[in-house]
C-alpha positions, -999 to +999 in steps of 0.1 A: -370+071+082-346+084+063-350+121+054-335+122+019-346+116-017-322+087-016-339+054-031-323+020-035-337+019-072-325+053-081-290+045-071-289+009-085-302+026-116-275+052-117-246+025-112-263+006-140-265+036-162-238+055-155-213+031-142-217-001-160-233+008-194-217+044-200-187+038-181-169+017-209-146-001-188-162-034-197-160-032-235-198-038-240-210-040-276-238-017-287-264-044-290-263-044-250-261-007-247-289+000-272-314-023-247-303-006-213-334+012-215-356-016-218-342-027-182-362-009-155-360-014-114-393-025-097-406+003-079-426-016-056-398-030-037-384-014-003-370+019-011-348+026+019-316+007+026-318-020+053-287-040+054-269-028+084-234-019+068-221+012+050-217-002+017-241-004-012-248-043-012-283-039-024-278-015-051-247-030-065-263-065-064-291-048-083-273-032-109-248-061-118-283-083-123-296-054-146-263-059-169-264-096-171-304-091-177-294-067-200-267-084-218-293-116-220-314-097-237-294-086-264-285-124-269-321-133-269-329-109-296-300-119-318-312-156-313-348-158-314-358-124-323-374-114-293-380-079-287-390-077-245-385-057-215-367-064-182-376-057-146-352-060-118-360-064-081-341-049-056-358-069-025-346-102-043-312-087-053-306-085-013-321-121-006-297-133-037-265-126-013-273-150+013-290-176-011-276-206+005-289-196+039-323-193+025-328-226+007-352-251+019-358-289+016-396-301+017-397-267+042-369-276+064-341-254+070-305-267+061-296-269+098-325-295+104-308-328+117-327-348+092-312-328+063-277-321+078-274-357+082-271-361+044-242-338+038-222-338+069-203-366+053-185-338+028-169-324+059-140-343+059-120-315+077-149-315+105-151-277+103-188-278+111-183-306+142-155-290+159-155-251+174-118-251+177-117-261+139-145-239+126-129-207+146-095-213+130-112-192+105-117-156+119-101-124+130-076-121+156-055-096+172-014-098+164+014-088+187+022-056+171-013-046+172-026-053+139-056-075+130-050-107+110-077-132+096-066-166+094-086-193+075-086-230+080-102-237+045-120-267+048-094-286+066-078-266+097-048-289+104-021-266+089-036-235+105-037-255+141-001-263+135+011-234+127-001-219+160+007-249+181-029-261+188-041-294+191-057-308+156-086-320+178-099-311+213-137-313+230-138-280+236-176-266+232-172-234+248-170-210+221-154-183+241-128-205+254-117-214+220-118-179+209-097-167+238-072-195+230-071-183+192-066-147+202-037-155+228-020-179+200-023-152+172-010-125+195+026-144+198+031-135+161+040-102+144+013-096+113+037-097+087+056-128+099+023-145+102+015-136+067+043-150+053+043-179+074+006-188+067+005-182+030+042-190+017+051-217+044+022-234+050+003-226+018-029-216+035-050-184+031-048-155+056-042-118+058-033-090+075-065-065+076-061-036+058-079-003+055-091+006+018-065+034+020-039+008+029-050-017+001-047+008-026-010+016-018-001-019-012+019-038-042-010-062-048-036-030-045-016-010-069-012-040-094-047-048-100-062-010-090-070-003-126-090-038-135-125-037-143-153-062-131-137-087-155-107-094-177-117-107-212-088-117-235-092-132-270-062-152-281-041-136-308-023-170-318-057-186-336-078-181-363-109-197-348-138-189-372-170-179-356-192-203-337-231-197-342-257-199-314-269-235-308-299-240-328-317-262-308-341-239-283-372-242-261-400-217-263-384-202-229-361-180-250-332-185-226-300-166-239-278-197-230-298-225-240-279-253-257-245-238-243-226-264-225-205-255-193-183-273-174-176-262-137-148-274-116-153-252-084-162-253-046-178-233-022-199-199-031-183-175-058-172-198-085-201-223-082-226-191-087-214-183-116-226-216-132-256-217-112-267-187-127-255-196-162-280-227-159-307-200-149-298-185-181-304-219-201-268-236-201-263-272-197-236-274-167-218-304-156-202-300-123-169-320-116-165-327-079-144-350-059-158-372-036-124-378-016-118-340-013-137-318+016-167-297+004-192-275+019-222-297+021-248-268+028-237-249+001-241-276-022-278-276-017-282-242-034-250-241-051-257-271-072-290-257-085-294-268-122-263-287-122-255-324-132-226-333-107-200-358-114-173-374-091-139-376-115-104-380-096-084-358-121-052-372-107-063-406-123-060-418-159-096-426-158-106-390-144-085-371-169-097-394-199-137-384-188-127-347-186-111-348-219-143-363-233-163-336-219-142-310-231-147-324-267-183-304-267-178-281-239-182-242-250-170-229-214-150-242-189-148-227-152-119-229-132-125-219-093-094-237-077-065-220-061-046-203-089-021-230-108-040-263-096-057-270-127-025-263-147-008-290-127-033-311-134-026-305-173-060-285-179-048-250-178-061-222-204-032-228-224-040-266-230-077-261-233-075-233-259-049-256-279-075-285-276-100-262-290-078-251-321-073-288-327-114-292-329-118-262-347-143-243-322-133-219-292-139-220-257-145-196-229-123-205-200-133-185-170-109-185-140-118-171-104-096-163-079-093-141-048-066-115-052-071-108-088-045-121-118-015-098-112+006-086-085+027-105-057-004-121-042-021-134-074-013-168-070-022-170-031-052-189-021-081-171-006-117-167+000-147-142+005-134-135+041-098-126+031-109-103+003-129-086+022-103-079+052-076-071+026-096-046+004-105-026+036-144-038+034-142-052+069-129-022+085-155+000+071-181-028+087-165-024+119-164+017+118-198+014+109-207-005+141-188+020+161-156-004+164-121-001+162-117-033+148-126-053+114-157-070+111-164-096+082-194-079+062-224-097+073-232-117+041-213-133+016-217-106-004-184-105-028-187-142-033-223-137-047-218-107-067-183-122-082-209-147-093-230-122-112-196-109-124-188-144-139-220-147-157-216-113-172-183-127-186-194-157-197-220-140-221-194-114-230-173-142-242-196-164-258-209-132-276-174-126-289-172-162-303-203-155-320-193-126-336-155-129-339-147-164-333-116-176-315-107-186-279-117-163-248-101-165-213-121-145-187-104-135-155-128-125-122-119-122-087-132-113-053-109-082-051-120-067-085-153-070-073-146-053-039-126-026-054-156-019-078-182-020-044-156+004-027-156+030-059-193+033-053-189+051-018-206+045+013-239+057+025-245+090+038-241+095+075-277+100+079-285+066+062-258+051+082-273+064+115-307+052+105-297+017+098-278+015+128-311+026+149-330+000+129-307-029+138-297-012+175-299-049+189-276-064+164-241-066+185-211-081+167-172-085+170-142-093+155-147-128+164-181-137+150-172-160+123-193-161+089-219-189+108-227-166+136-228-130+112-252-145+086-275-161+116-274-129+135-278-105+106-306-125+091-326-124+127-320-087+126-329-082+090-362-101+093-372-087+125-367-049+113-381-059+075-401-090+079-421-079+042-386-086+029-395-121+030-426-125+005-434-161-002-433-144-039-395-139-039-391-176-038-391-205-063-390-242-060-381-271-076-376-310-075-342-322-061-327-354-056-311-344-022-302-380-005-338-387+007-361-413-002-376-394-027-376-363-045-382-332-026-392-297-031-361-273-031-373-239-021-347-213-036-345-176-041-358-164-073-344-145-103-337-111-094-347-104-129-378-110-149-381-109-188-412-103-202-410-129-228-378-152-218-387-176-189-354-180-169-354-213-151-333-247-144-335-279-164-329-297-135-328-293-098-300-297-072-280-326-062-251-340-039-217-355-052-213-378-080-251-382-089-246-381-126-225-400-153-195-381-168-217-373-201-235-348-219-271-353-216 
């Protein structure tokens, strides 16, 4: 037991009110601030920290959800005249951080052979099939005594070539594979390896820094003052205000009638639009069936979306996207910085297109490092952000190790997703009140900087967490699959009541079976007294819809 008056709910409420609402860094409208008192935190949820980490994952998640729900409440009041309260459940705020791992299809987990057989075809890089390719994404020691996170992305060819390793081998023993990577990475100085991987091979990778080193780094200094998201209104157009759509159901969801194009993969950016769909938006996700994708993540990540496959390098694909843009209210860019610009669909063109039609668009872009500084154009992932900002070093220290450990859940991915939802609500609200085009910029590093600013748990809480998870043993070479698996086993062993059936919803989905199946997923963290959050469609795999708005 933790001998203090600290509770998850108290700290989540403090962050929500003092940091997010009263902190004034996000430029929130008065209508949102005035409704903050209508948002409370469920006192029946677990009150003592239980996730084995030193940082406030649960509290941060719950407070961001509180802000998103409060903003949604303000919009619902404006649109539908509803006067309501909101309750945020901190237990579900924790479960949300590992949503993809908790999804079930007709009661089967995603590793069940009958389910895995349906999505393995998207693993074009064979990252799930061959341990030597999967473990190319991991932390290894360097020649100069540092730690470096290589990242194979969804195709490990470049990393393996860089390290002088075979592209494919039959080795199934993970320890032998890890030893081989450790030996190879140790041939390089960390700074040379950082330039080699990022600038020469154009792959993601980073030296693992402490929080202090990151703050002093050129990239840390460049984005150190950035808030959770940046929202810029175009100063070069005079587009009129756009009222909220008139079509509405009796669910009073804040984003009903809003049309969003999602061009993204993996977790962070797809979570933005998954939550927007929960809040009522119509989402068309643009995928590409000849590029690799993370099949297991699609099951939960495509909730509420209509997936269309387009080749944006072809005239046909570009014309189809142009047609969708004619009616879109929001477009989400989750690809490597500059990728959509090269295809002709960057913010400058999209906003000019909006001027031609006389109706503004909110362009949301997500990356790893932030949108200024020397690393702004680098490719990156959750693990990269966690390592470069120092979050991974804190996790290792918490476990009593002098080595970085990637945080045990894809925390920064999912919480960046909530941040993106808030940015969409803020941008659309601006379009309603002042008109114009908006550019919203979010990043994993912006979120991690926010998380670090909240501080760590006290030494007594950290000691209690280590005792609670005494059998959890992790090392630098545990990749995300092992980390999540080991963590959930320990977590649900220590706090089995976290897995309440009432914390899950289900929806019929078309996931490649002979018929529609029940997809069980983590339910909304926020519950409104009048608004009924929910999805209009279930989940799906790639290209199951036509490239038209419903």
